[in-house]
N, C-alpha and C positions, 0 to 999 in steps of 0.2 A: 386155296379154295378154287374149284373148277368153274368154268363158265356155265351158266344156267342153260338147260336144254329147253326145247320147245315144249316138251311135256311138263317141264316145271312151270313154264309160262302158262300152259293150259290149265294145269291143276292149281294155279294161283300161288305158286311158291315165291313168286317175285312180287314186288310191290305193285300196286294198281297203276302207278304212273308208268312203270316199265312195260306193263301189259298193254297200255294204251299206245305206247310208242311202237312196240313190236307189231301190234295189230295193224297200225297205220302203215308200217313198212310192208307187211304182207299184202295188204289191200292194194297199195300202189304198185307193188311188184306184179301182182296178178293182172292189174289193169294194163300195165305196160306190156306184159306178155301177150295179153289178149289182143292188144292193138297191133303189136308188131308181128304177130303170127299171120299168116296169109289167110285171114278169115274173110270170106266173101259172104255176104248175107244171102245172095241169090243162089249160091251153089249148095248142092246137097251137103248135109252135115258129114263131116269126116270125123273119124275117131281120132280124137286128140290124145296123143300119148302124153301123159303128164310129165312134165319136166321137174325134176327135183332141184330145188334151189337150196344150195347150202347157205343158210343165213347164219351169220355170226352175230351173236348178241353182244353188242358193245356194252360194257359196264359203264353206265353213266354215273358220274359223281353226283351225289345228291346235293342239290343246291341248298345253301343255307336258307332257312326260313327267314323271310324278311321280318325285320324287327318292326313291330307295329309302333309307329310313332303316335304319341298321345294326341288325340284330336284336340285341336285348338279350341279352347273354351271361348265360346261366344260371350263376350263381356257385354253386359247390359250397360249401356251408356248412362242411363238414369241411375242404376245402382252404383256405377263408378263415381258419378257426381255426388251421390248421397254419401258414399264412403269418403270422398275427398272433403265434402262439407263437414262430415262427422270428425274427420281427422283435424281439420282446421279449427272446428269448434272445441275439440279436446285440447289442442295447442293453446287456443285462446283462453280456455278455462284454466289450464295450468299456468299460463303466463299471468292471468289475473290473480290466481291464488298466490303465485310467487310475489307479485307486486304487493298484494295485501299483506303477505308475510313480512316483506321488507319494510312496508310502512308501519306495521305493528311493532317490528323490532326497533325501527327508528323512533317511533312514538314512545316505546318503553324506555329507550335510552334517554330521550329528552325528558321523560317523566322522572327517571332516576337522577338525571343531572339537575333538573329543577328542584327536586326534593333535596338533593345534596346541597345545592346553593341556598335553599331556604333554611336548611339546618345550619349551614355555615353562618348565614346572616343572623339567625336567631342566636347562635352561640356568640357571635361578635356583639350583638345587642346586649345579651346577658353580661358579657365581659365588660362592655362599656358601662352598663348600668351599675355593675358591681364596683368598677373602678370609680365611677362618679360618686357612689355612696361612700366608698372608702375614702375618697378625697374630701367629701363633705364631712365625714367623721373625723378625719385628720384635722381639717380646718376648724371644726367645732372644738376638738380637743386642744388645738393650738390656741384658739381664741380663749377657751376656758382657762388654759394655762397662763396666757398673757393677762387675762383678767385677774386670775389669782395672783400673778406676779405683781401686777399694778396695785392690787389691793394690799398684798403683803408689803409692797414698797411704800404705799401710802401709810399703812399701819406702822411700818418700820420708821418711816420718816416722822410720822406723828409721835411715835414712841421716842425716836431719837430727838425730836424737837422738845418733847417733854423732858427727856433726860438732860438735853443741853440747857433748857431753860432752868431746870432745877439746879444744875451745877453752876450756871451763870449767876444765879442768885446767890449761891454759896460764895463765889469769887467776889461778887460785888460787896457782900457783907464783910468778907475778910479785908478788903481794901479800905472800906469805909471805917472799920474799926481801927485801922492803922494810920488813918489820915489825920494830920494836924492842920487845922484851918489857919492860913496866914492872915495877918491883920488886913492886908490889902484885898482879900477875897471879897467879891461882891456877887449878889444873886445874878444869875444869867451868864456867869463865866463858865467856860468849858474848854477842856483840852482833850485832844484825841491821842491816846497812847497805843503803841504797838508793842505787844508782849509776846515773847516766845517761851513756850513751856515744854518740859519733858514729860513722858508718860507717867512718871512717878509724882507729877505735880510741881517739880522743881522749876523755879523761875530761871530761865536761861539768860534772858536779856529783856530789857525794857527801854524804850526810847519814845521821844515825843514825835508823833507823826504830824500833828497840826496844833500849834500853840494857840493860847487864848489871848495873847498880847500882854499878859502879866507874868513875868518870869517867876515871881515868887509863887504864884498859884500853880504854874506849870511844874516847878521843881517839887512842890509839896505833893502833888499827885504822883509824880515819879517816885518819890521817897516812900510813899505809902505802899506801892507795889513791892519795892525792894525790901521793906520791913517784913512783908509776909514771908518771903523767901521760898516757901513751899505750900502748895495747896494739897493737903494730905488726901482729901476725899477724891481727887481726880484719878487715883489709882483704881477706883471702882468703875470708872467710865469705860464702856466697851471700846476696844481699840479703834474701830472704824468711826465711832462717834467722836472720840478724842481727836483723830486725824482730821476730821472734817470741821470740827468746831473749836478745838482748844490748842492745837499745835501752834498756830499763829493767830493770835487773838487781838482784835482791834477793840479798844475800850474807850468810850466817851465818858470823861470824868467831869462832873459838875458839882458845885457846892451844895446844891439842893437835892441832887439825885445822882446816882451812879448808874449810867445806862450802858448796856452791852450792845 
């Protein structure tokens, strides 16, 4: 690309800033030439031969357009304070909401824990009550069983006593029927005999446990037992009744009465 000519400058082929620079150079050059020429104001005007000046147009590099910096915003102090207060209020609101949320969560946890504890206590109470009632029922049943056992025992004892009394009367009659009264026997005499029997009623042994003081009377009572030899009906006696009452029998023998 060639250098721009003055005609180009005049006809506006160069940018406006270049035109301004060139025009300023031409103007200053003309002034300098006018001053340095021997121009005298009082002398007659002389024809001035124009001097052509070769002007070389320097191509100036276009300066980069300055980047416009954004204008600093004028911050309204009151607005800034309001914004700060709003921010703090929002933080406070959030903090308060978070605190309430935590409190609600803790309250819910306490409520659940208390509910669980109440349910546990109620369960323990029900279990203790059930155990108490079960214990009372067991005690009642045991007491009832003991009462029945006592009653049964009493009934059994009564029955056994009746059985023993009946068979004792049988034994007394058998001995009395086999006794021979000696001449020396007197009213009021008595001798205690010790008799051992077998379950079939057989007389195993007989001895005098306590004499009356009259040997003839004592021997007569002993002989009466030996003459019986066996009490047949004792086979009918229940074994436990026999063992308690007739296995070892003490008999008080008297001329007037035969007492067991």
